[in-house]
Phi, psi and omega in degrees: 000148181277087182236046184292339177289320184227112182235124181258110183242343181259100185297322183290316178295321179294324180302314181289319184288310186236333182303320180295317177297318181301319181293319179300312179290324183296326179296314179294319179300314181290327174299320180293317179293319183043056184286155176292152173288164174081014180275155172266115187253147168241125178255104185270119185078047187292343179057228184272011173088012182299313180285322180305319181298317178296321180301315181291318184289324189258338190244001177044056181288155174289321176201157175225130169249130176245133174236150180199151178284343188261115177295328178298316177294316181298323178299320177293316180303322183289346177276349182284151175304331182299341183294349174290334182253318184267149176245133184244134178213158179285141181188167185247128181300335183267359177210070186297133185276050182221152176289166175302149171058035181278330190239164174264339183204148177222144182223145171242098181271110179058042189231331194300331179285349176271350182275118183303325177235087185302323180299322178293322178297318179293318179299322179293319177299317180296327180293317187272356178257139183294163176298138185085354182279169189261131174239125189208162181197157165219151185209145175301139179284086188297324183271341181266011180077018185275347181298134186302334182245030179302314182299320178298314181296322177299315180293321178297315178298323179297336178265010176084013179271131177280120180261128182299139180245135178297159187295333185227060184299331179304329185293351178273352180286140186295325179288324178292319177302314179301316180296320179298318182288316179290325179295334177276003178079017182281151182261163173051046183285130177227152177228161173200158174266148177232121177247132181229159176235143176230142179247129173260143185302322179192184182296324180298324177297314178298312185295318178297322179297314182286331177297334178265001182291120188302327184277344183242335187302319178297324179293318180295320181295333182273351182288148173298144184307321181290325177291320178295320178296321178294317178299316180299317180295320179296316181293323178298320180287329187280322188281136182286131177240148176266188186298335181264003179091358179290148181245123178232129174209171189254159169223160183224136178238158172250143182230153181214147175213153178198169183244141174293131182302144178275000000 
């Protein structure tokens, strides 16, 4: 995939920054899907395997194939216990390296806004999934303020820092997702919102997490020390803390599912 603006290569840092959020949303998403056990799954944009691991633990799949453009992320995925069941390989969402009708279900977890041509990505998922099979995705609501680090990005932009934007942010909108699925000729299309909360132990936990965030850490490292100190002070003032100093806030994702026509 053409993701030269945002490239995730450090699986461990990504796990702390986004993997935890992905799992929180992924649990609700899988409850909504309620898939049958024994399915052959394709995880498109599997990254470091955070969602793949949940898929194996919760859905008892017959097999899982995960593809991602980043070898660094895949290397981390292969260290997970799930790699005994799941197979990970490098691949492009817009040209899936599988024959037609290979899978029973395909998922794009927090990925569709990174696909330069989302319609092509959905069409490819439909191609490799058998008739009657499941095509599904969830994505942070980028325009609705649902991204977990939206407040941070707003403050960074306020300080004149250019924050990288994924190639297809529109694809995270719930109406656009519905249109993409119906446009691909899929049946029984449904959408839903997913809201999750995450708690950080204290502000230092939050700050260390974002310093390792692949999409923001290079920008933060390049900031003048006084600007970085100002950003840190703004975020400390902005984030809600409880009596023990813990920080809890919400993020929101949109989800979609449909079936390949029989």
